[in-house]
KOLLUMZA-826094 format. One line per field, with one value per residue (C-alpha): residue in three letters; y, x, z. Coordinates in steps of 0.5 Angstrom, whole numbers, padded with zeros to 4 digits, m for minus. Layout:
N
residu	c(ala:...)
y	c(Y:...)
x	c(X:...)
z	c(Z:...)
END
This chain:
252
residu	c(met:ala:leu:gln:asp:tyr:gln:thr:ala:leu:val:thr:gly:ala:ser:ser:gly:ile:gly:ala:ala:thr:ala:arg:leu:leu:ala:arg:arg:gly:leu:ala:val:his:ala:val:ala:arg:arg:gln:glu:arg:leu:ala:ala:leu:ala:gly:pro:glu:asp:gly:ala:gly:val:ile:ile:pro:tyr:gly:leu:asp:leu:arg:asp:arg:gly:ala:ile:tyr:glu:val:leu:gly:ala:leu:asp:ile:asp:ile:leu:val:asn:cys:ala:gly:ile:gly:ser:arg:phe:asp:pro:phe:his:glu:leu:asp:pro:asp:asn:ile:asp:ala:thr:leu:glu:thr:asn:val:gly:gly:thr:val:his:ala:val:arg:ala:val:ser:pro:gly:met:val:ala:arg:arg:arg:gly:his:ile:val:asn:ile:gly:ser:ile:phe:gly:leu:his:ala:ile:gly:ser:ala:val:tyr:gly:ala:ser:lys:ala:ala:val:his:val:leu:ser:gln:asp:leu:arg:his:asp:leu:lys:gly:thr:gly:ile:arg:val:thr:glu:val:ser:pro:gly:arg:thr:asp:thr:glu:ile:phe:ala:thr:met:thr:asp:asp:glu:ala:ala:gln:ala:ala:met:ala:ala:gly:phe:glu:ile:ile:thr:ala:asp:asp:val:ala:ala:ala:val:val:trp:ala:leu:asp:gln:pro:trp:arg:val:asn:ile:ser:leu:ile:glu:leu:thr:ala:thr:glu:gln:ile:pro:gly:gly:val:ser:ile:his:pro:val:ala:gly:arg:gly)
y	c(0229:0228:0228:0221:0222:0228:0226:0233:0239:0246:0250:0257:0260:0253:0255:0257:0257:0255:0254:0249:0246:0245:0242:0237:0235:0234:0230:0225:0224:0221:0227:0230:0237:0242:0247:0254:0260:0265:0262:0256:0254:0253:0249:0245:0243:0241:0237:0230:0224:0225:0219:0216:0215:0223:0227:0235:0238:0245:0251:0257:0263:0270:0271:0278:0275:0274:0271:0266:0264:0262:0259:0255:0254:0254:0248:0243:0239:0241:0238:0242:0249:0252:0260:0261:0266:0273:0278:0283:0291:0295:0297:0304:0309:0309:0316:0314:0307:0306:0306:0300:0296:0298:0295:0289:0287:0288:0285:0279:0278:0280:0279:0273:0269:0272:0270:0263:0261:0264:0259:0253:0253:0252:0245:0244:0246:0241:0235:0238:0236:0241:0245:0252:0254:0261:0263:0269:0273:0275:0282:0281:0280:0285:0292:0291:0296:0295:0298:0295:0288:0288:0291:0285:0280:0283:0282:0275:0274:0277:0273:0267:0268:0270:0265:0260:0264:0264:0257:0254:0248:0246:0241:0246:0247:0254:0255:0261:0259:0266:0265:0270:0271:0265:0263:0264:0269:0274:0278:0280:0283:0287:0290:0290:0291:0285:0286:0288:0281:0278:0281:0279:0272:0273:0274:0268:0261:0263:0258:0254:0253:0246:0248:0252:0246:0241:0246:0246:0239:0238:0242:0238:0232:0233:0229:0232:0235:0239:0246:0249:0256:0260:0258:0263:0260:0264:0262:0261:0267:0272:0276:0280:0286:0284:0278:0275:0272:0269:0270:0263:0260:0262:0263:0269)
x	c(0019:0012:0006:0006:0013:0010:0006:0004:0001:m0001:m0006:m0008:m0014:m0018:m0024:m0027:m0026:m0019:m0016:m0022:m0022:m0014:m0015:m0020:m0016:m0010:m0013:m0016:m0009:m0007:m0004:m0005:m0007:m0006:m0012:m0011:m0016:m0019:m0027:m0026:m0033:m0032:m0026:m0030:m0034:m0028:m0024:m0024:m0022:m0023:m0024:m0018:m0012:m0012:m0014:m0016:m0013:m0016:m0012:m0016:m0011:m0011:m0005:m0004:m0002:0005:0007:0002:0004:0011:0009:0004:0006:0013:0012:0010:0014:0011:0012:0008:0005:0000:m0001:m0009:m0011:m0012:m0017:m0019:m0019:m0025:m0027:m0027:m0023:m0016:m0016:m0022:m0020:m0021:m0013:m0016:m0018:m0011:m0007:m0012:m0010:m0003:m0002:m0006:m0004:0003:0005:0001:0004:0011:0011:0008:0014:0019:0016:0016:0021:0027:0024:0024:0031:0033:0030:0032:0024:0019:0014:0012:0005:0003:m0004:m0003:m0008:m0008:m0008:m0001:0001:m0003:m0005:m0012:m0014:m0015:m0008:m0008:m0010:m0006:0000:m0001:m0001:0005:0009:0007:0009:0016:0017:0015:0020:0026:0025:0027:0034:0034:0032:0037:0041:0036:0031:0025:0021:0017:0010:0006:m0002:m0005:m0012:m0017:m0024:m0026:m0033:m0031:m0033:m0027:m0032:m0036:m0030:m0029:m0036:m0042:m0047:m0050:m0051:m0044:m0042:m0047:m0044:m0037:m0040:m0044:m0044:m0039:m0037:m0032:m0027:m0028:m0024:m0024:m0021:m0015:m0014:m0013:m0008:m0004:m0004:m0002:0004:0005:0005:0011:0017:0022:0026:0021:0019:0013:0014:0008:0001:m0004:m0011:m0017:m0024:m0024:m0027:m0024:m0018:m0014:m0018:m0024:m0028:m0028:m0034:m0033:m0040:m0040:m0039:m0046:m0044:m0046)
z	c(0017:0014:0018:0021:0024:0029:0035:0038:0035:0038:0035:0037:0035:0036:0038:0031:0024:0021:0028:0030:0023:0023:0030:0029:0022:0026:0031:0026:0023:0030:0034:0041:0039:0044:0043:0045:0045:0049:0049:0054:0053:0045:0047:0052:0046:0042:0047:0047:0042:0035:0030:0029:0035:0036:0042:0043:0049:0051:0054:0055:0054:0051:0046:0049:0055:0054:0061:0060:0053:0056:0062:0059:0052:0053:0058:0052:0048:0041:0034:0030:0031:0027:0029:0027:0032:0029:0029:0024:0025:0024:0017:0019:0015:0018:0021:0025:0028:0035:0038:0042:0036:0033:0039:0040:0032:0033:0039:0037:0030:0031:0038:0039:0033:0035:0042:0041:0036:0041:0046:0043:0038:0043:0044:0037:0036:0042:0038:0031:0029:0028:0023:0024:0020:0020:0018:0014:0009:0002:0006:0008:0001:m0004:m0003:m0002:0004:0011:0013:0020:0019:0012:0016:0021:0016:0012:0019:0019:0012:0013:0020:0016:0011:0016:0021:0015:0015:0023:0023:0018:0020:0026:0022:0023:0017:0016:0012:0011:0009:0006:0005:0001:0004:0008:0011:0019:0024:0022:0019:0025:0028:0022:0023:0027:0020:0019:0012:0011:0014:0009:0003:0005:0004:m0002:m0010:m0011:m0007:m0002:0001:0008:0014:0012:0005:0009:0014:0008:0005:0012:0013:0006:0007:0014:0010:0005:0006:0010:0004:0002:0005:0003:0004:0002:0000:m0003:m0003:m0006:m0008:m0016:m0017:m0012:m0015:m0010:m0009:m0012:m0015:m0022:m0025:m0032:m0036:m0038:m0031:m0029:m0022:m0018)
END
């Protein structure tokens, strides 16, 4: 099924960044988008009708609250699930990481994703219709550093691959979109140093949340016979673990 065959979507992490961009784009394509995030005031600004026939419906929910995931999300009839919710572990050396930060990263990035899929997939299976999109990261595909964040996104990668086995024959498609450095608020969750945050977005033209949202919608919009399993999406001048700037390009 292509995008026009779906009616509803659920986007987690929808209060900012990739989640907000994806929610808006799906609503503009005519879907009823259930937007989930912790920051209710941000969701309130996002809610309402978009240009086109779609609408955004907000839900204030912390994906570390497993009971709320099943109570709220499990009650919805969802055609498309886009798991965008995630935080970055601190850039401190691993042996100095705060255990609370470790738990928050794993509970949000892994636990929240797993339980969101578990909550909505039974309805998809029953209707034999659905598409699950998990937002991963190049940190989950390559050894770049930030071990806890990398481990959390590697879990999302393997989850996405194995879901295709588990859901074989159900008619449900599974896609992972793994972006590189993206202009979102995630840098602020990794360090309080504003200079370091600015440095992560400097030196070359990084991709935007809208770029990633467009990739998500492209994967959703393929005919049913096509499953886009993995999209690795980086800036032109970024390579895993560094930056490559061609001397002739005149960029910097």
